[in-house]
KEKE-3310 file (N, C-alpha, C; in steps of 0.2 Angstrom, whole numbers, plus 5000, padded with zeros to 4 digits):
npx = (5042:5030:5019:5015:5001:4993:4982:4967:4957:4942:4939:4928:4920:4914:4909:4921:4937:4934:4940:4950:4944:4948:4961:4964:4959:4969:4978:4995:5001:4995:4997:4992:4985:4979:4964:4963:4963:4956:4943:4942:4939:4952:4962:4961:4972:4981:4995:4999:5003:5003:5004:5014:5028:5035:5049:5049:5038:5040:5052:5048:5038:5047:5054:5040:5041:5051:5051:5038:5027:5010:5005:4999:4992:4986:4978:4975:4961:4967:4984:4994:4994:5003:5006:5007:5013:5025:5037:5037:5040:5053:5060:5062:5050:5040:5024:5007:4993:4979:4969:4957:4944:4951:4955:4956:4951:4936:4935:4934:4923:4912:4913:4906:4916:4926:4943:4951:4961:4967:4982:4991:4996:5007:5005:5009:5020:5031:5038:5025:5028:5029:5018:5010:5015:5010:4995:4994:4999:4992:4975:4968:4969:4973:4975:4982:4982:4991:4991:4995:4999:4988:4970:4970:4982:4988:4976:4981:4992:4986:4980:4976:4975:4965:4955:4945:4942:4936:4935:4937:4931:4933:4930:4920:4913:4901:4901:4907:4908:4908:4917:4913:4925:4935:4950:4955:4944:4944:4957:4955:4947:4946:4951:4947:4955:4961:4961:4954:4959:4955:4959:4953:4954:4946:4931:4930:4941:4943:4948:4934:4929:4923:4925:4940:4956:4962:4975:4983:4970:4968:4970:4962:4946:4930:4927:4937:4946:4958:4957:4965:4971:4980:4991:5005:5022:5037:5052:5064:5078:5077:5080:5089:5100:5116:5131:5139:5134:5132:5137:5147:5155:5166:5163:5148:5134:5120:5121:5118:5108:5103:5097:5088:5076:5074:5066:5058:5051:5044:5038:5037:5027:5017:5010:5014:5023:5042:5051:5069:5080:5095:5101:5111:5121:5109:5106:5093:5081:5082:5078:5067:5059:5060:5051:5042:5038:5035:5050:5059:5074:5084:5100:5114:5129:5135:5143:5139:5127:5127:5132:5121:5111:5120:5119:5106:5104:5110:5101:5091:5077:5068:5074:5069:5079:5085:5095:5102:5104:5096:5084:5080:5080:5068:5055:5044:5042:5034:5019:5025:5022:5029:5045:5063:5075:5087:5100:5105:5099:5090:5084:5081:5073:5062:5058:5052:5041:5032:5027:5020:5021:5013:5022:5038:5058:5072:5088:5101:5117:5122:5120:5115:5108:5097:5083:5080:5075:5066:5057:5055:5047:5035:5027:5023:5014:5015:5016:5031:5043:5057:5075:5089:5099:5116:5125:5138:5147:5153:5170:5185:5199:5218:5224:5212:5202:5187:5181:5170:5166:5161:5149:5146:5134:5116:5102:5088:5072:5055:5044:5025:5009:4994)
npy = (5040:5030:5022:5006:4999:4990:4979:4977:4961:4959:4947:4943:4944:4956:4970:4974:4986:5004:5010:5004:4999:5013:5011:5001:5001:5009:4999:4992:4981:4970:4959:4943:4929:4915:4913:4927:4936:4931:4935:4949:4963:4962:4973:4973:4976:4974:4965:4952:4941:4925:4923:4913:4907:4920:4927:4930:4938:4951:4955:4957:4967:4978:4981:4985:4996:5006:5009:5017:5010:5007:4997:4983:4975:4963:4953:4945:4952:4961:4966:4971:4962:4950:4948:4955:4965:4967:4958:4967:4978:4976:4974:4987:4995:5007:5010:5010:5005:4997:4990:4978:4972:4961:4942:4939:4947:4947:4932:4934:4944:4933:4924:4931:4937:4946:4955:4962:4961:4950:4937:4935:4927:4917:4902:4899:4895:4894:4888:4876:4879:4889:4896:4884:4886:4896:4896:4887:4891:4908:4915:4920:4917:4919:4911:4909:4900:4883:4872:4859:4864:4867:4867:4855:4850:4859:4856:4844:4846:4854:4845:4838:4853:4865:4872:4879:4879:4887:4885:4893:4894:4895:4909:4923:4917:4905:4896:4898:4892:4890:4884:4876:4866:4854:4851:4838:4836:4844:4839:4826:4829:4832:4850:4864:4873:4890:4889:4900:4899:4900:4900:4896:4902:4889:4892:4888:4885:4897:4910:4914:4930:4934:4923:4919:4923:4933:4938:4948:4952:4941:4944:4938:4935:4928:4925:4920:4932:4942:4954:4965:4971:4964:4956:4949:4944:4936:4943:4935:4932:4931:4937:4947:4946:4942:4950:4954:4958:4972:4986:4996:5004:5002:4991:4997:4990:4984:4968:4952:4942:4950:4958:4949:4948:4962:4964:4957:4962:4974:4971:4974:4977:4976:4992:4997:5013:5011:5020:5021:5026:5034:5025:5021:5009:5005:4993:4990:4996:4992:4980:4979:4988:4976:4967:4972:4985:5004:5014:5024:5033:5040:5048:5055:5056:5062:5051:5040:5039:5039:5027:5021:5023:5016:5004:5000:5002:4992:4981:4983:4990:5006:5016:5031:5046:5054:5064:5072:5077:5066:5071:5084:5080:5076:5083:5088:5076:5063:5054:5038:5018:5013:5010:5010:5012:5014:5023:5039:5047:5046:5060:5059:5046:5051:5060:5051:5043:5055:5056:5045:5029:5013:5004:5005:5002:4997:4995:4991:4994:4998:4995:5003:5012:5006:5006:5019:5020:5011:5013:5028:5022:5017:5028:5036:5025:5015:4998:4987:4976:4965:4957:4952:4951:4937:4931:4920:4915:4902:4898:4896:4889:4886:4871:4867:4866:4871:4885:4894:4912:4926:4939:4955:4957:4963:4970:4971:4982:4981:4992:4992:5000:5000)
npz = (4876:4872:4885:4890:4889:4903:4903:4914:4914:4921:4934:4941:4933:4923:4912:4902:4908:4905:4899:4891:4879:4868:4868:4865:4852:4846:4846:4839:4846:4854:4869:4877:4885:4878:4879:4885:4874:4866:4869:4868:4857:4845:4834:4819:4811:4820:4829:4837:4852:4860:4877:4884:4889:4896:4893:4877:4874:4882:4875:4864:4866:4873:4861:4852:4861:4859:4846:4845:4845:4850:4862:4870:4884:4891:4904:4921:4930:4943:4938:4945:4958:4964:4948:4930:4929:4937:4931:4921:4924:4930:4919:4913:4905:4903:4909:4907:4921:4923:4931:4936:4945:4957:4956:4970:4977:4972:4975:4991:4989:4986:4994:5004:5014:5024:5022:5025:5034:5030:5024:5008:4996:4986:4976:4964:4952:4959:4976:4985:5000:5008:5006:5011:5025:5029:5029:5040:5050:5050:5051:5043:5026:5008:4994:4979:4964:4958:4945:4951:4963:4971:4980:4983:4986:4995:5005:5011:5014:5027:5033:5051:5055:5061:5049:5038:5021:5008:4991:4973:4960:4942:4942:4938:4926:4918:4924:4938:4954:4972:4985:5003:5012:5020:5025:5023:5012:5003:4998:4995:4984:4964:4956:4947:4937:4934:4951:4968:4984:4998:5016:5030:5048:5059:5070:5080:5084:5090:5105:5114:5118:5129:5138:5139:5143:5156:5152:5138:5125:5115:5098:5083:5078:5080:5068:5061:5057:5058:5070:5072:5059:5054:5045:5046:5048:5051:5053:5036:5039:5052:5071:5084:5079:5075:5085:5076:5064:5064:5060:5072:5088:5098:5105:5109:5106:5109:5117:5107:5115:5123:5116:5110:5120:5125:5111:5112:5123:5115:5108:5093:5078:5065:5059:5074:5082:5087:5096:5098:5108:5111:5102:5098:5089:5081:5080:5089:5085:5071:5072:5078:5064:5057:5059:5057:5062:5063:5066:5073:5080:5090:5093:5100:5094:5081:5072:5077:5073:5059:5058:5060:5047:5037:5045:5046:5031:5025:5031:5024:5028:5033:5044:5053:5057:5070:5074:5090:5107:5120:5136:5127:5113:5109:5111:5102:5094:5086:5094:5103:5101:5110:5118:5118:5128:5127:5130:5141:5155:5170:5165:5153:5157:5164:5153:5143:5151:5156:5140:5139:5134:5130:5131:5141:5139:5145:5149:5157:5166:5177:5192:5202:5197:5196:5205:5206:5192:5193:5203:5195:5184:5190:5199:5187:5184:5178:5177:5182:5179:5178:5176:5178:5164:5162:5150:5143:5132:5121:5118:5108:5114:5114:5106:5105:5114:5122:5129:5140:5139:5145:5146:5150:5163:5163:5164:5160:5163:5160:5157:5160:5152:5162)
capx = (5042:5024:5020:5013:4994:4993:4974:4965:4950:4937:4937:4920:4915:4909:4913:4929:4935:4933:4951:4952:4943:4953:4969:4966:4959:4975:4986:4996:5005:4991:4999:4988:4984:4974:4958:4960:4965:4947:4938:4943:4940:4959:4960:4961:4980:4987:5000:4997:5007:5000:5009:5017:5033:5036:5054:5047:5032:5045:5057:5043:5036:5052:5054:5036:5040:5057:5049:5034:5023:5006:5006:4992:4996:4981:4979:4968:4960:4972:4990:4999:4994:5007:5004:5013:5016:5032:5041:5036:5043:5059:5064:5061:5045:5035:5019:4999:4991:4972:4968:4949:4944:4957:4952:4956:4945:4932:4935:4932:4915:4906:4912:4904:4921:4928:4949:4957:4969:4970:4988:4988:5003:5004:5011:5011:5026:5037:5035:5020:5027:5030:5010:5006:5014:5005:4990:4995:5001:4988:4969:4965:4976:4970:4980:4984:4986:4996:4992:5001:4999:4981:4966:4970:4991:4986:4972:4982:4997:4983:4975:4978:4974:4959:4952:4940:4945:4932:4939:4932:4933:4929:4929:4917:4911:4897:4902:4907:4906:4912:4913:4918:4926:4937:4956:4954:4939:4950:4964:4953:4943:4949:4949:4946:4962:4963:4958:4957:4962:4955:4959:4951:4954:4940:4930:4930:4949:4944:4943:4927:4933:4922:4929:4947:4961:4965:4981:4982:4964:4967:4968:4958:4937:4928:4927:4944:4950:4961:4953:4969:4975:4989:4995:5012:5027:5044:5059:5067:5083:5078:5081:5095:5108:5125:5134:5144:5131:5130:5145:5149:5162:5169:5155:5142:5127:5116:5122:5111:5105:5098:5092:5082:5073:5071:5063:5051:5046:5045:5031:5034:5025:5016:5005:5017:5029:5044:5059:5074:5083:5101:5102:5122:5121:5103:5103:5086:5077:5082:5075:5060:5058:5063:5046:5034:5037:5039:5055:5063:5080:5087:5106:5118:5133:5134:5147:5134:5122:5131:5134:5112:5109:5123:5116:5096:5102:5112:5096:5084:5072:5070:5074:5070:5087:5085:5103:5104:5104:5089:5078:5080:5078:5062:5052:5038:5042:5026:5020:5028:5018:5035:5050:5069:5080:5097:5106:5103:5099:5083:5080:5078:5068:5057:5054:5049:5036:5028:5024:5013:5020:5009:5029:5045:5058:5076:5094:5106:5123:5124:5116:5113:5101:5089:5080:5077:5073:5060:5053:5051:5042:5031:5027:5021:5008:5018:5016:5035:5047:5064:5077:5096:5106:5121:5125:5140:5146:5160:5176:5191:5204:5222:5223:5205:5199:5181:5180:5166:5169:5155:5147:5142:5127:5115:5097:5082:5068:5050:5036:5019:5004:4988)
capy = (5034:5027:5017:4998:4998:4985:4980:4970:4959:4958:4941:4944:4944:4964:4970:4979:4995:5007:5014:4995:5003:5016:5007:4991:5003:5011:4996:4990:4976:4965:4952:4940:4923:4915:4916:4934:4940:4931:4939:4959:4964:4963:4975:4967:4974:4973:4959:4948:4937:4921:4922:4907:4909:4928:4932:4933:4942:4957:4957:4959:4975:4983:4984:4989:5004:5007:5008:5021:5007:5008:4990:4983:4969:4960:4950:4943:4956:4966:4965:4974:4957:4944:4948:4954:4971:4964:4959:4972:4986:4973:4975:4995:4995:5011:5007:5012:5001:4999:4987:4977:4965:4953:4935:4937:4950:4942:4927:4936:4943:4929:4920:4938:4939:4954:4954:4968:4957:4942:4939:4936:4922:4913:4896:4899:4896:4894:4882:4878:4876:4895:4898:4880:4885:4906:4895:4883:4899:4914:4915:4922:4916:4918:4908:4909:4891:4884:4864:4853:4865:4870:4866:4847:4852:4863:4854:4837:4850:4855:4837:4839:4857:4866:4875:4879:4880:4889:4885:4898:4890:4896:4914:4927:4911:4902:4889:4899:4887:4892:4876:4877:4860:4849:4851:4831:4834:4847:4833:4820:4831:4838:4857:4867:4877:4890:4893:4903:4895:4904:4897:4901:4898:4888:4898:4884:4888:4903:4909:4918:4937:4934:4918:4921:4924:4940:4941:4951:4951:4938:4947:4936:4939:4922:4922:4918:4937:4948:4962:4972:4973:4961:4948:4946:4939:4936:4946:4929:4933:4930:4943:4946:4943:4942:4959:4955:4960:4978:4992:4997:5004:5002:4987:5000:4987:4978:4961:4947:4939:4954:4961:4946:4951:4968:4965:4953:4965:4980:4971:4979:4975:4983:4999:5000:5015:5014:5026:5020:5032:5033:5021:5018:5005:5005:4984:4987:4999:4990:4972:4982:4988:4972:4965:4977:4991:5010:5017:5033:5032:5045:5045:5062:5055:5060:5046:5033:5042:5038:5020:5020:5023:5011:4995:5002:5001:4984:4975:4987:4994:5012:5020:5039:5046:5060:5068:5075:5073:5066:5073:5087:5079:5069:5086:5086:5069:5059:5048:5031:5014:5007:5013:5008:5016:5012:5027:5045:5047:5049:5066:5057:5042:5054:5063:5045:5041:5059:5055:5038:5026:5008:5000:5007:4995:5003:4991:4994:4989:5000:4992:5007:5014:5000:5007:5026:5017:5006:5019:5032:5020:5013:5034:5037:5022:5007:4990:4985:4969:4967:4953:4951:4942:4935:4926:4915:4912:4897:4903:4893:4889:4881:4866:4863:4866:4878:4888:4900:4919:4931:4942:4958:4958:4968:4974:4975:4983:4982:4996:4993:5004:4994)
capz = (4876:4873:4891:4890:4893:4907:4907:4918:4915:4929:4937:4943:4925:4925:4908:4905:4911:4900:4894:4886:4870:4864:4869:4861:4846:4842:4848:4837:4849:4860:4873:4882:4887:4874:4883:4885:4868:4862:4877:4866:4850:4844:4828:4814:4808:4827:4829:4844:4855:4865:4882:4884:4891:4898:4890:4871:4875:4884:4870:4857:4870:4871:4852:4851:4864:4856:4840:4845:4843:4855:4866:4877:4889:4895:4912:4924:4936:4945:4934:4951:4963:4960:4943:4926:4931:4943:4927:4914:4929:4930:4911:4911:4901:4905:4909:4912:4926:4925:4935:4937:4951:4958:4960:4977:4978:4970:4977:4993:4988:4984:5000:5011:5020:5025:5020:5028:5036:5027:5021:5003:4995:4980:4975:4956:4950:4965:4982:4988:5007:5012:5006:5016:5031:5030:5029:5044:5054:5051:5054:5036:5020:5001:4990:4970:4964:4951:4944:4956:4969:4972:4984:4984:4988:5001:5009:5010:5019:5032:5039:5057:5056:5061:5044:5034:5014:5002:4986:4971:4954:4937:4943:4933:4922:4920:4926:4942:4958:4978:4986:5008:5013:5026:5022:5020:5006:4998:4996:4991:4976:4959:4956:4941:4934:4939:4955:4970:4989:5005:5023:5038:5057:5061:5077:5087:5089:5094:5111:5116:5121:5138:5142:5137:5152:5155:5148:5132:5120:5106:5090:5082:5080:5081:5061:5061:5054:5062:5071:5073:5053:5057:5044:5051:5046:5051:5045:5034:5040:5059:5073:5088:5074:5079:5083:5066:5057:5062:5060:5078:5087:5104:5109:5108:5105:5114:5113:5104:5120:5127:5110:5110:5126:5123:5107:5114:5129:5116:5104:5088:5072:5058:5065:5080:5083:5091:5099:5100:5109:5114:5097:5094:5081:5080:5081:5091:5081:5064:5069:5077:5057:5053:5063:5054:5064:5062:5071:5076:5082:5091:5095:5097:5092:5073:5070:5077:5067:5051:5058:5061:5042:5035:5046:5042:5021:5024:5030:5022:5033:5034:5052:5053:5061:5074:5079:5096:5114:5122:5132:5122:5104:5111:5109:5094:5091:5085:5101:5101:5103:5114:5120:5120:5131:5127:5133:5142:5163:5175:5165:5147:5156:5165:5147:5140:5152:5152:5133:5144:5129:5130:5137:5140:5140:5146:5148:5164:5166:5183:5199:5207:5192:5195:5208:5204:5187:5193:5205:5191:5181:5195:5199:5182:5182:5174:5179:5181:5179:5175:5176:5173:5160:5160:5146:5144:5124:5120:5114:5107:5117:5110:5107:5101:5120:5121:5135:5141:5142:5152:5144:5154:5166:5161:5170:5157:5166:5157:5162:5153:5157:5162)
cpx = (5035:5021:5016:5008:4993:4985:4971:4957:4950:4937:4932:4917:4913:4913:4918:4928:4937:4938:4953:4950:4945:4959:4971:4961:4964:4981:4989:5001:4999:4996:4992:4987:4978:4967:4958:4959:4958:4944:4939:4942:4946:4959:4963:4971:4986:4991:4999:5002:5004:5003:5009:5024:5035:5042:5051:5041:5036:5049:5052:5039:5039:5052:5048:5036:5046:5055:5042:5029:5015:5005:5002:4994:4987:4981:4971:4966:4966:4980:4996:5000:4997:5004:5008:5016:5023:5038:5042:5041:5051:5063:5061:5054:5043:5028:5012:4996:4982:4969:4959:4950:4948:4951:4950:4951:4937:4930:4931:4924:4911:4907:4907:4909:4925:4939:4955:4963:4969:4977:4986:4996:5000:5008:5011:5016:5034:5033:5032:5021:5027:5021:5006:5006:5012:4998:4990:4994:4996:4980:4965:4971:4972:4974:4978:4989:4990:4992:4996:5003:4994:4979:4970:4978:4989:4980:4976:4988:4992:4979:4979:4977:4967:4956:4946:4944:4938:4938:4935:4935:4928:4928:4925:4914:4903:4896:4907:4906:4912:4911:4918:4918:4933:4947:4958:4948:4944:4954:4962:4948:4948:4946:4950:4953:4961:4961:4957:4955:4959:4955:4957:4951:4944:4938:4930:4938:4950:4942:4937:4929:4930:4927:4937:4950:4961:4971:4979:4977:4969:4964:4964:4950:4935:4926:4933:4950:4952:4957:4957:4973:4981:4990:5000:5016:5031:5049:5063:5072:5082:5078:5086:5099:5113:5128:5139:5141:5130:5137:5141:5154:5160:5164:5149:5135:5124:5116:5114:5106:5100:5093:5087:5075:5069:5065:5054:5046:5046:5039:5031:5033:5021:5012:5007:5022:5032:5050:5063:5080:5091:5104:5108:5120:5115:5101:5094:5082:5077:5078:5069:5055:5058:5057:5041:5035:5040:5044:5058:5069:5086:5093:5110:5122:5134:5137:5144:5129:5123:5129:5125:5111:5114:5119:5107:5099:5105:5105:5090:5079:5074:5071:5073:5077:5087:5092:5102:5103:5097:5089:5076:5076:5070:5057:5051:5040:5035:5026:5020:5025:5023:5042:5056:5072:5086:5102:5102:5103:5093:5080:5076:5073:5062:5052:5052:5044:5033:5024:5021:5014:5018:5016:5035:5049:5066:5083:5097:5111:5126:5118:5112:5107:5096:5083:5076:5075:5066:5056:5049:5047:5033:5025:5024:5017:5010:5021:5025:5039:5054:5068:5086:5096:5112:5122:5134:5143:5152:5167:5181:5196:5210:5222:5216:5200:5194:5182:5171:5167:5161:5155:5146:5136:5124:5107:5093:5076:5062:5046:5029:5014:4998:4981)
cpy = (5033:5023:5012:5000:4991:4984:4974:4968:4956:4950:4939:4943:4951:4966:4973:4984:4998:5011:5008:4999:5007:5015:5004:4997:5004:5006:4994:4982:4974:4959:4949:4931:4922:4917:4924:4938:4937:4931:4946:4959:4967:4967:4972:4970:4974:4966:4956:4943:4932:4922:4914:4909:4915:4931:4935:4938:4949:4959:4959:4967:4980:4983:4986:4997:5008:5011:5013:5018:5006:5000:4990:4975:4968:4954:4949:4948:4960:4965:4965:4966:4950:4944:4951:4960:4970:4962:4962:4977:4983:4975:4981:4998:5002:5009:5012:5006:5001:4993:4984:4972:4961:4946:4934:4941:4949:4936:4927:4938:4938:4925:4925:4939:4940:4951:4959:4966:4952:4944:4935:4933:4918:4908:4894:4899:4895:4887:4882:4880:4884:4896:4893:4883:4894:4900:4891:4889:4904:4913:4914:4923:4916:4915:4906:4904:4892:4875:4863:4858:4871:4866:4860:4847:4853:4859:4848:4839:4853:4851:4838:4846:4859:4872:4873:4881:4882:4889:4887:4895:4894:4903:4918:4923:4910:4898:4891:4894:4889:4885:4878:4868:4860:4852:4844:4828:4837:4841:4829:4822:4833:4845:4858:4871:4882:4892:4899:4901:4901:4897:4899:4897:4896:4890:4893:4884:4893:4907:4914:4927:4938:4928:4916:4922:4929:4944:4945:4950:4946:4944:4946:4932:4928:4919:4920:4923:4940:4952:4967:4973:4969:4954:4945:4942:4942:4935:4938:4927:4930:4939:4943:4941:4947:4949:4959:4958:4968:4979:4995:5001:5004:4996:4991:4996:4983:4972:4956:4944:4944:4958:4955:4948:4954:4969:4962:4957:4973:4979:4971:4974:4982:4986:5001:5007:5015:5018:5021:5024:5029:5026:5017:5017:5006:4998:4986:4989:4996:4984:4974:4982:4981:4965:4967:4983:4999:5012:5022:5033:5039:5046:5054:5061:5055:5055:5040:5032:5038:5031:5016:5018:5018:5004:4995:5000:4993:4980:4977:4989:5003:5015:5028:5040:5054:5062:5072:5073:5074:5071:5077:5086:5078:5074:5087:5080:5065:5051:5041:5027:5012:5010:5010:5013:5014:5017:5035:5041:5046:5054:5060:5051:5047:5057:5060:5043:5048:5059:5047:5034:5019:5005:5004:5001:5001:4992:4993:4992:4993:4998:5000:5013:5012:5004:5014:5025:5015:5011:5026:5031:5020:5021:5035:5031:5017:5002:4987:4978:4970:4958:4955:4945:4943:4930:4922:4912:4909:4903:4898:4895:4885:4876:4862:4862:4873:4878:4893:4907:4923:4936:4948:4958:4962:4967:4976:4976:4986:4986:4995:4994:5001:4995)
cpz = (4877:4880:4887:4892:4896:4908:4911:4916:4922:4929:4940:4938:4922:4917:4910:4905:4902:4895:4888:4878:4867:4864:4865:4853:4841:4842:4842:4840:4855:4863:4876:4881:4881:4875:4883:4879:4864:4865:4872:4860:4848:4839:4825:4810:4817:4826:4836:4846:4861:4871:4883:4892:4891:4893:4883:4868:4878:4878:4865:4859:4870:4865:4852:4855:4862:4848:4836:4845:4849:4856:4871:4877:4893:4900:4915:4930:4939:4944:4941:4956:4959:4951:4936:4925:4934:4937:4922:4916:4926:4924:4910:4907:4905:4904:4911:4913:4926:4924:4935:4944:4951:4960:4967:4980:4978:4973:4986:4994:4990:4988:5004:5014:5019:5024:5021:5029:5035:5021:5010:4998:4990:4980:4968:4954:4956:4971:4986:4997:5010:5014:5011:5022:5032:5032:5038:5050:5058:5049:5046:5030:5014:4995:4983:4970:4958:4950:4947:4961:4971:4979:4988:4988:4994:5006:5011:5017:5027:5037:5045:5059:5056:5058:5040:5027:5013:4996:4979:4965:4948:4939:4937:4926:4923:4923:4935:4947:4964:4979:4995:5006:5016:5022:5020:5015:5002:4994:4993:4984:4969:4957:4948:4942:4932:4943:4965:4978:4996:5012:5029:5044:5058:5068:5079:5090:5091:5099:5112:5119:5129:5142:5140:5144:5149:5152:5142:5128:5114:5101:5086:5082:5077:5071:5058:5055:5061:5063:5071:5067:5052:5052:5045:5048:5050:5049:5043:5037:5050:5063:5080:5084:5078:5080:5074:5063:5057:5063:5068:5082:5095:5107:5109:5105:5110:5110:5113:5110:5124:5122:5111:5115:5123:5118:5108:5119:5123:5111:5098:5084:5069:5062:5069:5078:5088:5091:5100:5101:5116:5110:5097:5091:5079:5077:5084:5085:5075:5066:5073:5070:5053:5055:5061:5055:5063:5067:5069:5081:5086:5095:5094:5097:5084:5069:5070:5073:5060:5052:5058:5053:5039:5039:5044:5033:5022:5026:5029:5025:5032:5042:5049:5059:5065:5079:5085:5102:5119:5133:5127:5117:5103:5109:5101:5091:5091:5090:5100:5104:5111:5112:5120:5122:5131:5131:5136:5150:5161:5170:5158:5150:5158:5160:5145:5141:5153:5147:5135:5135:5131:5134:5134:5142:5140:5150:5153:5165:5176:5187:5201:5202:5192:5198:5208:5198:5189:5199:5202:5188:5185:5197:5193:5179:5180:5180:5177:5180:5177:5177:5175:5171:5158:5153:5145:5135:5124:5116:5116:5114:5113:5111:5106:5107:5117:5129:5134:5143:5142:5146:5148:5159:5166:5164:5164:5162:5157:5161:5156:5158:5158:5157)
residu = (MET:THR:PRO:VAL:SER:VAL:VAL:GLY:LEU:ASP:ALA:ALA:GLY:ALA:PRO:ALA:HIS:PRO:ALA:LEU:ALA:PRO:VAL:LEU:ALA:ALA:ALA:GLY:LEU:VAL:VAL:GLY:ALA:ALA:ARG:HIS:LEU:ALA:ALA:VAL:PRO:VAL:PRO:ALA:GLY:ALA:GLN:THR:VAL:THR:LEU:GLY:PRO:LEU:ALA:PRO:ALA:VAL:ARG:ARG:LEU:ALA:ASP:ALA:VAL:ALA:ALA:GLY:VAL:PRO:ALA:VAL:VAL:LEU:ALA:SER:GLY:ASP:PRO:GLY:LEU:PHE:GLY:ILE:VAL:ARG:ARG:LEU:ARG:ALA:ALA:GLY:LEU:PRO:LEU:ARG:VAL:VAL:PRO:ALA:VAL:SER:SER:VAL:ALA:ALA:ALA:PHE:ALA:ARG:ALA:GLY:VAL:PRO:TRP:ASP:GLY:ALA:ALA:VAL:VAL:THR:ALA:HIS:GLY:ARG:ASP:LEU:ARG:PRO:ALA:LEU:ASN:ALA:CYS:ARG:ALA:LEU:PRO:LEU:VAL:ALA:VAL:LEU:THR:ALA:PRO:GLY:ALA:GLY:ALA:ALA:GLU:VAL:GLY:ALA:GLY:LEU:VAL:GLY:TRP:SER:ARG:ARG:LEU:LEU:VAL:ALA:GLU:HIS:LEU:GLY:THR:ASP:ALA:GLU:ARG:ILE:ARG:GLU:VAL:THR:PRO:ALA:GLN:ALA:ALA:ALA:ALA:ALA:TRP:ALA:ASP:PRO:HIS:VAL:LEU:LEU:SER:LEU:ALA:ASP:ALA:GLU:THR:VAL:PRO:ASP:ALA:GLU:THR:ALA:SER:ASP:ALA:ALA:PRO:ASP:PRO:VAL:THR:ALA:ALA:GLY:MET:ARG:ALA:ASP:ASN:GLN:PRO:ALA:ALA:ALA:PRO:PRO:GLY:GLY:TRP:ALA:LEU:PRO:GLU:THR:ARG:TYR:VAL:HIS:ARG:ASP:SER:MET:ILE:THR:LYS:SER:GLU:VAL:ARG:ALA:LEU:VAL:ILE:ALA:ARG:LEU:ARG:PRO:ARG:LEU:GLY:ARG:LEU:VAL:TRP:ASP:VAL:GLY:ALA:GLY:SER:GLY:SER:VAL:GLY:ILE:GLU:CYS:ALA:LEU:LEU:GLY:ALA:ALA:VAL:LEU:ALA:VAL:GLU:GLN:ASP:PRO:ALA:ALA:GLY:ALA:ALA:ILE:ARG:ALA:ASN:ALA:ALA:ALA:HIS:ALA:VAL:HIS:VAL:ARG:LEU:VAL:THR:GLY:ARG:ALA:PRO:GLN:ALA:LEU:ALA:GLY:LEU:PRO:GLU:PRO:ASP:ALA:VAL:PHE:VAL:GLY:GLY:GLY:GLY:ALA:ASP:THR:LEU:ALA:ALA:VAL:VAL:ALA:ARG:GLN:PRO:GLU:ARG:VAL:VAL:LEU:THR:LEU:ALA:ALA:LEU:ASP:ARG:VAL:ALA:PRO:ALA:VAL:GLY:LEU:LEU:ARG:ALA:ALA:GLY:TYR:THR:VAL:GLU:GLY:SER:GLN:LEU:SER:ALA:ALA:ARG:LEU:ALA:ASP:LEU:PRO:GLY:GLY:SER:ILE:ARG:LEU:ALA:ALA:THR:ASN:PRO:VAL:VAL:VAL:LEU:THR:GLY:GLU:ARG:PRO)
# end
């Protein structure tokens, strides 16, 4: 099948990509917005479809592919960034994509702001609230806007938050304009569509590196940019999920109350590798993966390994499974940033700390194992803290009464390298 050529037209106003001319000359069907069709030399014999609703255009493209008619789709900037590529792929069309500079990249370039750690969200054709909340939560956000969901609406929602807004209008045209405004100013102004909004945390709200507390260093620089390349977002379904959300046997699963603290201590995020040793059902590792971490689960029981695979698939995350007995199975594994030890004895913990991860978290039900574990961690140079967790859950009684059913107490130890 001849693929559909999806060609981006540069938001920064540069000439079209050289690949456009030959595919356009051979095209029997050209699809694009009116402004895009007017901007290129459409061959005299080619049929055109002006984009409005996408469904009719997708049907015409599918017919062209089936008939072997070369087709071209014109799009703005990078059509793979919140663009038409997603819809065409969903329709099963074969594609060849030639991107141009996206409007987001052009806006950051015009503003002279680095954006490798920025979050990019869209309010086009969807609820504004997620994009607005991203601007409230994160220090550097680009928002693709739409009529009724643009700088005025975002600005109104950011009043009370210390933010600078950069609004890029008419990118790549003679009317191009970049304005820096406060949220209140953005809310009171009229803006040309389409435009791109950049939301930046005020430098005044960011602690200075020399005056900040001696706790963990703040990852946000004075420019409002995260220095650790972390756009970061929590999973929409949450974490510390009920045990019923996992396949497990004989209650071999870290209870949700304990899991909440364990995950907080592991600090999973994008760019970190977490080992889940003695993984059981895989619940701890899976929830670390939901928070963006790479996860490697070590489990000796093949049946438990099958449950880990099933649970990871059910939660749509990738967890690498190593089937084997710790500590032997740990040899040759890539170096972890944090390790959860949910099973194994002192030899397993010793093998873990020998790799010197930043953080080691373990759960212990037997009190006689606590002191040796603390001693082993301290001897390896870790600062250790610990808590005993005792939870009591609501349970129904006959006649409509309610009681509290105690779960087994668990000690959670955390070792951290200074």
